[in-house]
C-alpha positions in Angstrom: -21.4 -90.4 269.4 -22.3 -88.8 272.7 -26.1 -88.3 272.8 -25.7 -84.8 274.2 -23.3 -83.8 271.3 -25.7 -85.3 268.8 -28.5 -83.3 270.2 -26.3 -80.2 270.3 -26.2 -79.9 274.1 -23.1 -78.9 275.9 -22.4 -80.0 279.5 -19.3 -77.8 279.4 -19.7 -74.6 281.4 -19.2 -71.4 279.3 -17.9 -68.0 280.1 -19.4 -65.6 277.5 -17.4 -62.5 276.7 -19.7 -59.9 275.2 -20.2 -56.2 274.4 -20.8 -54.0 271.5 -18.6 -54.0 268.4 -15.2 -52.4 269.2 -15.7 -52.6 273.0 -12.6 -54.8 273.5 -14.1 -58.3 273.6 -11.1 -59.8 271.8 -8.6 -57.9 274.0 -10.3 -59.3 277.1 -10.2 -62.9 275.7 -6.5 -62.6 274.8 -5.7 -61.2 278.2 -7.4 -64.2 279.9 -5.6 -66.6 277.6 -2.3 -65.0 278.4 -2.9 -65.2 282.1 -4.0 -68.8 282.0 -1.0 -69.7 279.9 1.3 -67.9 282.4 -0.2 -70.1 285.1 0.6 -73.2 283.0 -3.1 -74.0 282.1 -3.3 -75.3 278.5 -5.7 -73.2 276.4 -6.8 -74.0 272.8 -9.0 -72.5 270.2 -8.9 -69.3 268.2 -9.1 -65.5 268.6 -9.7 -63.0 265.9 -7.6 -59.9 266.4 -8.5 -56.9 264.3 -6.2 -55.8 261.4 -5.7 -52.0 261.3 -4.3 -49.8 258.6 -3.7 -46.1 259.5 -5.9 -46.6 262.6 -8.9 -48.0 260.7 -10.0 -51.6 261.1 -9.7 -53.2 257.7 -10.4 -56.8 258.7 -9.5 -59.6 261.0 -6.8 -62.2 261.4 -7.4 -65.6 263.1 -4.8 -66.8 265.7 -4.5 -70.4 267.0 -4.1 -69.7 270.8 -2.2 -72.9 271.3 0.5 -72.3 268.7 0.4 -68.5 268.3 0.2 -68.9 264.5 -1.9 -66.3 262.8 -3.3 -66.0 259.2 -5.6 -63.5 257.5 -9.3 -64.3 258.1 -11.6 -61.5 256.8 -11.3 -58.2 254.9 -13.8 -55.4 255.1 -15.6 -54.8 251.9 -18.7 -52.7 250.9 -21.7 -54.2 252.7 -23.5 -55.2 249.5 -20.5 -57.1 248.3 -19.7 -59.0 251.6 -20.3 -62.7 252.2 -22.9 -64.3 254.3 -24.8 -61.0 254.7 -21.8 -59.3 256.3 -19.5 -56.5 255.3 -16.5 -58.9 255.0 -14.9 -61.2 252.5 -13.6 -64.3 254.2 -10.4 -66.1 253.3 -11.0 -69.8 252.7 -7.5 -70.5 254.0 -8.3 -68.6 257.2 -11.6 -70.5 257.7 -9.8 -73.9 257.2 -7.0 -72.8 259.6 -9.6 -71.9 262.3 -11.4 -75.3 261.8 -8.1 -77.1 262.2 -7.2 -75.2 265.4 -10.7 -76.0 266.8 -10.3 -79.7 265.8 -7.2 -79.9 267.8 -8.7 -78.0 270.8 -10.2 -81.0 272.6 -6.9 -81.9 274.4 -6.9 -78.7 276.4 -9.0 -78.0 279.5 -10.0 -74.5 278.2 -11.5 -73.8 274.8 -11.6 -70.3 273.5 -13.6 -69.2 270.4 -13.6 -65.6 269.3 -15.9 -64.6 267.7 -19.1 -66.5 267.1 -21.7 -64.5 265.0 -24.8 -64.8 262.9 -23.0 -67.1 260.4 -22.3 -69.7 263.1 -25.7 -69.3 264.6 -27.2 -70.3 261.2 -25.0 -73.5 261.3 -22.2 -72.1 259.0 -18.7 -70.9 259.7 -17.1 -72.6 262.7 -20.4 -74.0 264.1 -19.6 -77.7 263.5 -16.0 -77.3 264.7 -17.1 -75.5 267.8 -19.7 -78.2 268.7 -17.0 -80.9 268.1 -14.5 -79.0 270.2 -17.0 -78.6 273.1 -17.2 -82.4 273.1 -13.4 -82.7 273.5 -12.4 -85.3 276.1 -10.4 -82.8 278.2 -12.4 -79.6 277.8 -13.5 -78.5 281.2 -14.8 -75.1 280.2 -15.2 -72.8 277.2 -14.8 -69.0 276.8 -16.9 -67.8 273.9 -16.9 -64.3 272.4 -20.1 -63.0 270.9 -21.8 -59.6 270.4 -24.3 -58.7 273.1 -27.5 -59.0 271.1 -26.5 -62.6 270.0 -25.9 -64.0 273.5 -29.4 -65.6 274.0 -29.3 -67.1 270.5 -25.7 -68.5 271.1 -26.7 -70.1 274.4 -29.8 -71.7 272.9 -27.9 -72.8 269.7 -25.3 -74.7 271.8 -27.9 -75.7 274.5 -25.5 -74.4 277.1 -26.6 -75.5 280.6 -24.2 -73.4 282.7 -23.0 -69.9 281.6 -21.6 -66.8 283.1 -21.9 -63.7 280.9 -19.2 -61.0 281.2 -20.1 -57.7 279.5 -16.8 -55.9 278.8 -18.6 -52.6 279.2 -20.5 -53.5 282.4 -17.9 -55.3 284.5 -15.6 -53.4 286.7 -12.6 -55.5 285.6 -13.8 -57.9 282.8 -10.4 -59.7 282.6 -10.4 -60.6 286.3 -14.1 -61.5 286.2 -13.7 -63.8 283.2 -10.5 -65.3 284.6 -12.1 -66.0 288.0 -15.0 -67.7 286.3 -12.8 -69.9 284.1 -10.6 -70.9 287.1 -13.8 -71.7 289.1 -15.1 -73.9 286.3 -11.8 -75.7 286.1 -12.1 -76.6 289.7 -15.7 -77.9 289.2 -16.1 -81.4 287.7 -18.1 -81.5 284.5 -21.2 -83.7 284.8 
């Protein structure tokens, strides 16, 4: 095993998409994925679009960005009945689906993971699959989505050496800024 992977360090540059809940982080990530795909750049990983009923967010789906396949991932429940200290119940089939998508992500130059949160930062959820995907032979850069207050913990957890943070609320055009960074990283060899 690669000593950097064993130590949890990532030599892969990372574009972090961040902002407060509901700010449009997933929308930005999906727009970047669509533009990269339109340019013929393979992208792999997962996004978690919201599921809405009558205009209210009731949960999340998980979508494999390479195949477009989507399955239920999490359903909002009363906070005291959620799993992992959250207000959500997670679908075991959705978690397994996301892990499979991440396991297959190492063949693409761009890895996307939406959204990493406290569960992953405690080593649960997608943490192992994300670390494994970051070590993928062809991965040249990663785009990770995380809430603003978790950015330092995420970068430390993955021991990221090179990162650009795009705050969807602070950037003039967060899609163009993130897309520019990803394209720049694709042109820079990974050490």
